[in-house]
C-alpha positions as CSV (number, residue, x, y, z in Angstrom):
1,M,159.9,53.3,-167.7
2,P,157.9,52.2,-170.9
3,N,156.8,48.6,-171.1
4,P,158.7,46.4,-173.7
5,P,157.0,46.7,-177.0
6,R,155.2,43.9,-178.8
7,F,155.6,43.4,-182.6
8,R,153.1,42.5,-185.3
9,T,154.1,40.3,-188.2
10,G,156.1,42.4,-190.7
11,E,156.8,45.2,-188.1
12,P,160.4,46.3,-187.5
13,C,161.6,44.6,-184.4
14,W,165.4,44.9,-184.3
15,L,168.4,46.8,-185.8
16,D,172.0,45.7,-186.3
17,L,174.8,48.0,-187.1
18,V,176.9,46.0,-189.6
19,T,180.4,47.6,-189.5
20,S,184.1,46.9,-189.9
21,K,184.8,49.6,-187.3
22,P,183.0,48.4,-184.1
23,D,185.1,50.4,-181.7
24,A,184.4,53.7,-183.5
25,A,180.7,52.8,-183.5
26,I,180.6,52.2,-179.8
27,E,182.3,55.5,-179.1
28,F,180.0,57.5,-181.5
29,Y,176.7,56.1,-180.4
30,G,177.6,56.0,-176.8
31,G,178.4,59.7,-177.0
32,L,175.3,60.6,-179.0
33,F,172.6,58.5,-177.4
34,G,174.1,57.4,-174.1
35,W,174.2,53.7,-175.2
36,T,176.3,51.2,-173.3
37,V,177.4,47.8,-174.6
38,E,176.4,44.3,-173.5
39,Q,178.9,41.7,-174.6
40,A,178.0,38.6,-176.4
41,P,178.7,35.1,-174.9
42,P,182.3,33.9,-175.3
43,G,183.2,33.0,-178.8
44,A,180.6,35.3,-180.4
45,D,181.7,38.6,-182.0
46,Y,178.4,40.3,-181.4
47,R,177.5,43.1,-179.0
48,T,174.2,44.7,-178.0
49,F,173.6,48.4,-177.5
50,V,171.6,49.1,-174.3
51,K,169.8,52.3,-173.2
52,D,168.5,52.6,-169.6
53,G,168.9,48.9,-169.1
54,R,166.9,48.0,-172.3
55,R,168.2,46.6,-175.5
56,V,167.9,48.9,-178.5
57,A,170.2,47.6,-181.3
58,G,173.0,45.2,-182.1
59,L,176.5,45.6,-183.4
60,T,178.1,42.9,-185.7
61,P,181.2,42.9,-187.7
62,V,180.5,42.9,-191.5
63,T,182.7,39.8,-191.9
64,E,180.5,37.9,-189.3
65,L,177.5,38.1,-191.6
66,A,179.0,38.3,-195.1
67,G,181.4,35.4,-194.4
68,D,178.8,33.0,-193.0
69,R,175.8,32.3,-195.2
70,G,175.0,29.3,-193.0
71,R,173.3,26.9,-195.4
72,L,170.6,24.9,-193.6
73,D,169.6,21.3,-194.4
74,D,166.5,22.5,-196.2
75,G,168.8,24.2,-198.8
76,G,167.2,27.5,-197.9
77,L,169.6,29.9,-199.5
78,D,169.8,31.5,-202.9
79,D,173.5,32.3,-202.8
80,G,174.5,31.2,-206.3
81,G,176.5,33.9,-208.0
82,L,176.2,36.5,-205.2
83,D,178.8,39.2,-205.4
84,D,181.1,39.8,-202.5
85,G,179.4,43.1,-201.7
86,W,176.0,41.6,-201.0
87,L,175.9,43.2,-197.6
88,D,176.9,46.8,-197.0
89,D,178.1,48.3,-193.8
90,G,175.4,50.3,-192.1
91,W,172.1,49.8,-190.4
92,L,170.2,46.5,-191.1
93,V,166.5,46.4,-190.3
94,Y,164.8,43.2,-189.1
95,L,161.0,42.6,-189.5
96,A,159.2,40.3,-187.1
97,V,157.9,37.0,-188.5
98,G,156.2,34.0,-186.9
99,D,157.8,31.3,-189.1
100,A,161.1,32.1,-190.8
101,D,161.0,29.2,-193.2
102,A,157.5,30.1,-194.4
103,T,158.8,33.7,-194.8
104,A,161.8,32.5,-196.8
105,T,159.4,30.8,-199.2
106,A,157.2,33.9,-199.4
107,I,160.3,36.1,-200.1
108,R,161.2,33.9,-203.1
109,E,157.7,33.9,-204.4
110,A,157.5,37.7,-204.1
111,G,160.7,38.0,-206.2
112,G,163.3,38.3,-203.5
113,E,166.4,36.3,-202.6
114,V,167.3,34.6,-199.3
115,L,170.9,35.3,-198.4
116,Q,171.1,33.8,-194.9
117,N,168.9,31.6,-192.8
118,K,170.2,30.4,-189.5
119,E,169.3,29.6,-185.9
120,L,171.0,31.6,-183.2
121,R,171.5,29.5,-180.1
122,G,167.8,29.6,-179.0
123,L,167.7,33.4,-179.3
124,G,165.7,33.1,-182.5
125,R,165.9,32.4,-186.2
126,M,167.4,35.1,-188.5
127,L,166.9,35.6,-192.2
128,I,168.7,38.1,-194.3
129,A,167.2,38.7,-197.8
130,R,167.4,40.9,-200.8
131,D,164.0,42.3,-201.6
132,A,162.5,42.7,-205.1
133,T,164.0,46.2,-205.4
134,G,167.5,45.2,-204.3
135,A,167.3,46.4,-200.7
136,I,168.8,44.2,-198.0
137,V,166.3,43.4,-195.2
138,G,166.3,41.1,-192.2
139,A,163.6,38.9,-190.7
140,W,163.5,37.8,-187.1
141,Q,161.6,34.8,-185.6
142,S,162.0,35.5,-181.9
143,G,163.0,33.0,-179.3
144,D,164.6,34.2,-176.1
145,H,165.4,37.5,-177.8
146,P,162.1,39.3,-178.4
147,G,163.6,42.4,-180.2
148,F,163.6,46.0,-179.1
149,G,163.3,46.5,-175.4
150,L,162.7,50.3,-175.9
151,T,161.3,52.3,-178.7
152,R,160.0,55.8,-179.5
153,E,162.0,57.4,-176.6
154,P,165.2,59.5,-176.6
155,G,168.1,57.3,-177.4
156,A,165.9,54.5,-178.9
157,P,164.7,53.6,-182.4
158,M,161.7,55.7,-183.5
159,W,160.9,54.7,-187.1
160,Q,162.2,52.6,-190.0
161,E,161.4,53.1,-193.7
162,L,162.5,51.8,-197.1
163,H,163.8,54.3,-199.6
164,A,162.8,52.5,-202.8
165,E,164.1,52.9,-206.3
166,H,161.1,51.0,-207.6
167,Y,158.2,52.1,-205.4
168,A,155.3,50.0,-206.7
169,A,157.5,46.8,-206.8
170,A,158.5,47.5,-203.2
171,V,155.0,47.9,-201.9
172,D,154.0,44.7,-203.7
173,F,156.9,42.8,-202.2
174,Y,156.3,43.7,-198.6
175,E,152.6,43.0,-198.9
176,R,153.3,39.5,-200.3
177,A,156.5,38.5,-198.4
178,F,155.7,40.1,-195.0
179,D,151.9,40.3,-195.0
180,W,151.9,44.1,-194.8
181,D,148.4,45.7,-194.5
182,T,149.3,48.9,-196.4
183,R,147.9,52.4,-196.5
184,V,148.8,55.2,-198.9
185,L,149.9,58.2,-196.9
186,S,150.7,60.4,-200.0
187,D,150.5,59.9,-203.7
188,S,151.7,63.0,-205.4
189,D,154.7,64.1,-207.5
190,E,156.2,65.6,-204.4
191,L,155.8,62.6,-202.1
192,R,154.7,59.0,-202.7
193,F,154.7,57.1,-199.4
194,T,153.0,53.9,-198.2
195,T,152.8,52.7,-194.6
196,M,152.4,49.4,-192.9
197,G,149.2,50.1,-190.9
198,D,147.4,53.4,-190.6
199,G,147.8,56.6,-188.6
200,A,149.0,56.0,-185.0
201,N,149.2,52.3,-185.8
202,A,151.7,52.7,-188.7
203,A,154.8,50.7,-188.0
204,A,157.0,51.3,-191.0
205,G,157.0,53.0,-194.4
206,I,158.0,52.8,-198.0
207,M,159.0,56.0,-199.8
208,D,159.4,56.5,-203.6
209,A,163.1,57.6,-203.7
210,A,163.7,57.1,-207.4
211,A,164.4,60.8,-207.9
212,T,166.7,61.2,-204.8
213,L,168.8,58.0,-204.6
214,P,172.3,58.4,-206.0
215,E,172.7,56.7,-209.4
216,I,174.9,53.9,-208.0
217,E,172.9,53.4,-204.8
218,R,170.3,50.7,-204.6
219,S,167.1,50.8,-202.5
220,R,167.8,50.8,-198.8
221,W,166.2,50.8,-195.4
222,V,166.9,53.7,-193.1
223,A,166.6,54.1,-189.3
224,Y,165.4,57.0,-187.2
225,F,166.5,57.5,-183.6
226,G,164.8,59.6,-180.9
227,V,166.6,62.6,-179.3
228,E,165.5,65.1,-176.7
229,N,166.6,68.1,-178.6
230,A,167.4,67.8,-182.3
231,N,169.5,71.0,-182.5
232,E,171.7,69.9,-179.6
233,S,172.1,66.4,-181.0
234,A,173.1,67.8,-184.4
235,V,176.0,69.6,-182.7
236,R,176.9,66.4,-180.8
237,V,177.0,64.4,-184.1
238,T,179.7,66.7,-185.5
239,D,181.6,66.9,-182.2
240,L,181.8,63.0,-182.3
241,G,183.2,62.9,-185.8
242,G,180.0,62.4,-187.7
243,A,178.3,64.8,-190.1
244,M,174.9,66.5,-190.6
245,L,173.7,65.8,-194.1
246,E,170.6,68.0,-193.7
247,R,169.6,71.0,-191.6
248,V,167.3,70.2,-188.7
249,E,163.8,71.1,-189.8
250,D,160.2,70.9,-188.6
251,T,158.2,68.5,-190.7
252,P,154.6,67.3,-190.5
253,Y,156.0,64.2,-188.9
254,G,158.4,65.8,-186.4
255,R,161.6,67.8,-186.0
256,M,164.3,65.8,-187.7
257,A,167.4,65.7,-189.9
258,R,169.6,63.2,-191.8
259,A,173.1,62.5,-190.4
260,S,176.0,60.2,-190.8
261,D,178.1,58.6,-188.0
262,S,181.9,58.7,-187.7
263,S,182.2,55.8,-190.2
264,G,179.9,57.5,-192.7
265,F,176.7,55.3,-192.1
266,T,173.5,57.2,-192.6
267,F,170.7,57.5,-190.0
268,Y,168.1,60.1,-188.9
269,I,167.6,61.9,-185.6
270,M,164.0,62.7,-184.6
271,Q,163.1,64.9,-181.7
272,V,160.7,63.3,-179.2
273,D,158.1,65.7,-178.1
């Protein structure tokens, strides 16, 4: 079994599925990826998805996050005038940080907003922020919970990227707020894409999605999950009540397709070769 991964500053280290339909999510992802559920301690409405004994993602009711902005003594939130829909249902990506309070300051200085900043019973410190392009992103200062226990395997997270409405602003934000060392993977009218790190060391990406995002949709982070066979997994998605939003295709980066789960939340499947 692969060793637990280690995370660089700014690297995706955890995912939460924020949903008002947790039972449907457990049934769907259990059927698709073989995930089981680890219950939270009594009194906490949070569950952890597990694959082969390793933690791969979390599940939290949307009301748990949206209803608790958890103001700290340092006044570390920028919650004045926030609309009720500040956090959408769907996958929330967390980036690893060494000092959550310093990151909160860096987020503000880079043009973002801190929406939540709280300690989680020794597990770690969590930030949720709106970046300079409007995308919601998390930050995680690990304690007893180090993050993903399994990645880049079937049934585990493979890759995370930001689909940005304002590409240049997004690159500038993550360089400043999360210390990304960026590399331009492509800079053409067909594809503008920047990565954190280079080549095999790339940990996440930013794609210029201004031409493809729906008019009413803001920039958003998206998650890719590994599967053994993309065609078979695409059939399973629909059998479980989800939908395939793209045909499975071979790309320079792997065989993949965009899908939605039984609640309509978007994700990607990527075949592990």
